[in-house]
C-alpha positions in Angstrom: 9.1 -21.1 -13.3 6.9 -23.8 -14.8 8.7 -26.0 -13.1 7.7 -24.6 -9.9 4.3 -23.5 -10.9 4.2 -27.1 -11.8 5.7 -28.8 -8.8 3.5 -26.5 -6.8 0.3 -27.7 -8.4 0.6 -31.4 -9.1 2.5 -32.1 -5.7 0.0 -30.2 -3.8 2.5 -28.6 -1.3 0.1 -25.8 -1.4 -2.7 -25.3 1.1 -5.3 -24.1 1.1 -7.7 -23.7 -2.1 -6.2 -24.5 -5.4 -8.8 -21.8 -7.6 -10.8 -19.3 -6.2 -13.9 -19.3 -7.6 -14.8 -16.9 -10.8 -17.8 -15.6 -9.3 -16.6 -14.8 -5.8 -13.5 -12.9 -7.6 -16.5 -10.9 -9.7 -18.3 -10.0 -6.4 -15.4 -8.8 -5.5 -14.6 -6.5 -9.0 -18.4 -5.7 -8.6 -17.8 -3.9 -5.1 -14.5 -2.1 -6.4 -16.7 -0.4 -9.2 -20.0 0.1 -7.2 -17.5 1.7 -4.8 -15.9 4.0 -7.2 -19.3 4.6 -8.7 -20.4 6.5 -5.4 -17.4 7.6 -4.3 -17.6 9.9 -7.8 -20.9 11.1 -6.8 -20.6 12.0 -2.7 -18.6 15.6 -1.8 -19.1 19.0 -1.0 -20.4 19.5 -4.9 -22.6 16.1 -5.9 -22.0 14.6 -9.1 -24.4 12.3 -10.5 -23.7 9.0 -12.0 -25.0 10.3 -15.1 -23.1 13.5 -15.1 -20.0 11.8 -14.6 -20.8 9.3 -18.0 -21.8 12.1 -19.6 -18.3 14.2 -18.6 -16.3 11.0 -19.7 -18.1 10.0 -23.1 -17.5 13.8 -23.9 -13.9 14.1 -23.4 -13.4 10.5 -24.8 -14.9 11.5 -28.3 -14.0 15.6 -28.1 -17.8 16.4 -27.5 -17.1 19.8 -26.3 -18.2 23.1 -26.8 -15.2 24.7 -25.2 -16.5 25.9 -21.8 -15.3 23.6 -18.4 -18.1 23.3 -16.1 -17.6 23.6 -12.4 -18.5 19.8 -12.2 -15.8 19.3 -15.1 -13.1 20.9 -12.9 -14.1 18.7 -9.9 -14.1 15.8 -11.4 -10.5 16.4 -13.3 -8.8 18.3 -10.8 -10.3 16.7 -7.4 -12.2 14.1 -6.9 -11.1 11.9 -10.2 -7.4 12.5 -8.6 -7.8 11.3 -5.6 -10.2 8.6 -5.7 -7.7 6.8 -8.4 -5.2 8.0 -5.9 -6.8 5.7 -3.2 -7.3 2.7 -5.5 -3.4 2.8 -6.2 -2.5 2.9 -2.2 -4.6 0.9 -1.2 -3.4 -2.0 -4.0 0.2 -0.9 -3.2 0.2 -0.9 0.8 -1.8 -4.4 0.4 0.3 -6.4 -1.4 3.2 -4.9 -0.1 2.2 -6.3 2.9 1.5 -9.6 1.6 4.6 -10.0 0.1 6.2 -9.3 3.0 4.1 -11.4 5.6 4.9 -14.4 2.8 8.9 -14.4 2.2 9.0 -13.5 5.9 6.4 -16.5 6.8 5.0 -13.8 9.6 1.1 -12.6 9.3 1.8 -10.3 12.1 4.5 -8.3 9.7 3.2 -5.2 8.1 4.5 -3.4 5.4 7.1 -0.8 7.4 8.7 -3.6 9.5 11.6 -3.0 7.5 11.5 1.1 8.2 10.5 2.3 4.9 7.6 4.2 6.3 9.3 5.6 9.2 12.0 6.4 6.5 9.6 7.9 4.2 8.0 9.9 7.1 11.2 11.6 8.0 12.5 12.7 4.8 8.9 14.5 3.8 9.0 15.9 7.6 12.6 17.3 6.5 11.3 18.4 3.4 8.1 20.2 5.1 10.4 22.0 8.1 12.9 22.8 5.2 9.7 24.9 2.9 10.8 22.4 -0.4 7.3 22.1 -2.9 5.2 19.3 -3.1 7.5 17.7 -5.5 10.4 18.0 -3.2 8.0 16.4 -0.4 7.9 13.7 -2.3 10.7 13.0 -3.7 12.2 13.2 -0.5 9.5 11.1 1.9 10.5 8.4 -1.9 14.4 8.8 -1.0 14.3 8.4 2.6 12.3 5.7 2.7 14.7 3.4 0.2 17.8 4.6 2.5 15.7 3.3 5.5 15.6 0.0 4.2 19.0 -0.1 2.4 20.4 0.7 6.0 18.7 -2.1 7.4 20.2 -4.8 5.1 23.6 -3.0 5.3 23.5 -3.4 9.2 21.6 -6.9 9.0 25.3 -7.6 6.7 27.7 -5.7 9.4 26.5 -7.8 12.4 27.5 -10.8 10.7 24.2 -13.4 10.9 23.5 -15.6 7.4 21.2 -13.3 5.0 18.6 -15.8 5.7 17.9 -15.3 9.4 14.7 -13.3 8.4 14.0 -13.1 12.3 17.4 -11.3 13.0 16.4 -8.7 9.3 12.8 -8.1 11.4 14.7 -7.0 14.7 17.5 -4.8 12.8 13.9 -3.3 10.7 12.5 -2.7 13.9 15.4 -0.7 15.7 16.0 1.3 12.1 12.5 2.7 11.9 12.4 3.6 16.2 15.8 5.3 14.9 13.7 7.5 11.9 10.8 7.7 14.6 13.5 9.7 17.1 14.1 12.4 13.7 10.6 13.1 13.1 10.0 13.8 16.5 13.7 16.1 16.5 12.1 17.4 13.6 8.4 18.6 14.6 10.4 19.5 18.1 12.3 22.2 16.0 9.4 22.9 14.0 7.7 26.4 14.2 4.6 25.6 16.3 2.6 28.1 13.8 3.2 27.0 10.5 5.5 23.9 9.5 4.1 22.1 12.9 0.9 21.3 11.8 1.6 21.2 8.3 4.2 18.1 9.8 1.4 16.6 12.1 -1.1 17.1 9.5 1.2 15.4 6.6 2.0 12.3 8.8 -1.2 11.5 9.6 -2.7 11.0 6.5 -4.2 12.0 3.6 -5.0 12.7 -0.4 -6.3 15.7 -0.4 -3.0 17.3 -2.8 -3.0 14.8 -5.2 -3.4 15.9 -8.7 -3.0 14.0 -12.4 -0.1 15.1 -12.3 0.7 12.8 -9.2 -1.8 9.9 -10.7 0.6 9.5 -13.9 3.9 9.1 -11.7 2.0 6.9 -9.6 0.7 4.5 -12.3 4.2 3.8 -13.3 6.0 3.7 -10.0 3.6 1.3 -8.6 1.9 -0.7 -11.4 5.6 -1.5 -12.2 6.6 -3.4 -8.5 2.9 -4.7 -8.3 3.6 -6.4 -12.0 7.1 -7.8 -10.7 5.2 -9.6 -7.7 2.9 -11.4 -9.9 5.0 -12.9 -12.0 7.5 -14.0 -8.6 3.6 -15.4 -7.2 4.9 -19.2 -7.6 8.3 -18.6 -6.3 6.4 -16.5 -3.0 4.6 -19.4 -2.6 7.3 -21.7 -2.5 9.7 -19.4 -0.1 6.4 -18.9 2.6 7.9 -22.5 3.1 11.3 -22.1 4.2 14.8 -21.8 2.4 15.5 -24.9 2.1 11.8 -26.3 0.1 12.7 -23.3 -1.8 16.5 -24.2 -2.6 15.5 -27.5 -3.1 12.7 -26.6 -6.1 15.5 -24.4 -8.2 14.9 -20.8 -6.5 17.6 -18.4 -5.9 16.2 -18.0 -2.1 18.7 -14.9 -1.3 18.0 -13.4 -4.8 14.3 -13.7 -4.6 13.9 -12.4 -1.3 15.8 -9.2 -2.4 13.7 -8.6 -5.7 10.5 -9.3 -3.3 12.1 -7.1 -0.9 12.8 -4.3 -3.0 9.1 -4.1 -5.0 7.4 -4.3 -1.9 9.5 -1.0 -0.4 9.1 0.9 -3.4 5.4 0.4 -3.2 5.0 1.4 0.9 7.8 4.2 0.0 5.3 5.2 -3.2 2.5 5.3 -0.8 3.9 7.2 1.9 5.6 9.9 -0.4 1.7 10.9 -1.3 -0.4 10.1 0.7 1.7 10.1 4.2 1.8 7.5 6.8 -1.7 5.2 6.6 -1.4 1.9 8.8 -3.0 -1.0 9.3 -3.9 -1.7 5.4 -0.7 -4.2 4.9 -1.9 -5.9 7.4 -5.3 -6.5 7.6 -6.0 -6.7 4.0 -3.7 -9.8 3.2 -5.5 -11.3 6.2 -8.9 -10.4 5.1 -8.1 -11.4 1.4 -6.7 -15.0 3.1 -10.4 -15.8 4.2 -11.5 -15.0 1.0 -9.0 -16.6 -1.7 -6.6 -19.2 0.8 -2.5 -18.8 0.7 -1.9 -19.2 -2.6 -0.2 -16.1 -4.3 -1.7 -16.6 -7.3 -5.3 -15.8 -5.8 -3.9 -13.7 -2.6 -2.5 -11.0 -4.6 -5.1 -9.9 -6.8 -7.8 -10.5 -4.3 -5.7 -7.7 -2.1 -5.3 -5.2 -4.9 -9.2 -5.1 -5.4 -9.8 -5.5 -1.6 -7.3 -3.2 -0.8 -8.5 -0.5 -3.5 -11.3 -0.6 -1.9 -11.6 -0.2 1.6 -9.2 2.9 1.2 -11.9 4.0 -0.9 -14.4 3.3 1.4 -12.2 5.4 4.1 -11.5 8.2 2.1 -14.8 8.7 1.6 -15.5 8.7 5.4 -12.9 10.9 5.8 -14.6 13.8 3.7 -18.1 13.4 3.9 -18.7 12.4 7.8 -17.4 15.3 9.3 -17.7 19.5 7.9 -14.0 18.9 8.5 -11.6 16.4 7.0 -10.5 13.8 9.3 -7.0 12.3 8.4 -6.6 8.9 6.6 -4.5 7.4 9.2 -6.9 7.7 12.2 -9.6 6.2 10.4 -7.4 3.7 9.4 -6.2 3.1 12.8 -10.1 3.2 14.2 -11.3 0.7 12.0 -8.2 -1.7 11.7 -7.2 -2.1 15.3 -10.4 -3.6 16.3 -10.7 -6.0 13.2 -7.8 -7.0 13.7 -8.1 -7.9 16.6 -11.5 -10.0 15.4 -9.5 -12.0 13.2 -7.5 -12.7 16.0 -10.3 -14.5 17.6 -11.7 -15.8 14.9 -8.3 -17.1 13.5 -6.2 -18.3 16.8 -3.9 -20.1 14.9 -2.2 -16.6 13.3 -0.5 -15.8 16.8 
């Protein structure tokens, strides 16, 4: 790892900025903190920053008369789990998108390219149809997301192309994704129009309404571990983005490294979908925005994706639960924002395509 890092820095084989200015990162962190505090405050029941700090202080130092106020209940049972969930899911989708774009050397790739999102969505749809409880729905979603990507790999191997043929792997992933999408349509067609179908449809559109503190405990473990692993592989991601021959020349086991990155990114995507439904565009546009700020070096790109992705989904969730009387699914808002924003990015950086 040290040799790879030294080669990347001393020989300057990584284009763009060698390091991000600390001031720029502090600005991003400040925006995230401000967005977090605003998200705590806004809602059907307003909680001031002073109230929030007082409640947290009381919890930390066990200063309480034993009673539970409505502000305490709303904060710990509804708002805080939702806000933390939005940050974790936004970070997971953004970092997985950046990792996929790096290993496939394609800026148009998103986290669902190998079928993880469609597989996870099918798992949740079939679980809702069979009246599973919320934990079983999440577990089914996660398992089918992993199955979808595994199926993509198996088919790619069976076809007989070299495992380094990322173009074929992407094409197989698109086929598997459409295959599971067809099954989702079949499940929706079979569902009860008065009960199951609305539940499936609303879930697939994306939302954070059902996230609890218990869910956050699970997400912290299952999301943070792959993120840490991808951070540790940042130098290998830099070299892989330049091609397999260059990576092999620097002593990287290309196939093993790519497999680890795909596994970590798939877990992040499957977990995100299993808890929030399908929230599109984040894994596609946030890495592009992050590159404009931090450059292509994954040492800076991945942390920037984490911060911007968390901030973006927090803002989207604030819009979803506050602008209209009825909450809007997150997937609709991310599409309304993401599509024109991505067109703008393409126009600004014509060399992307």
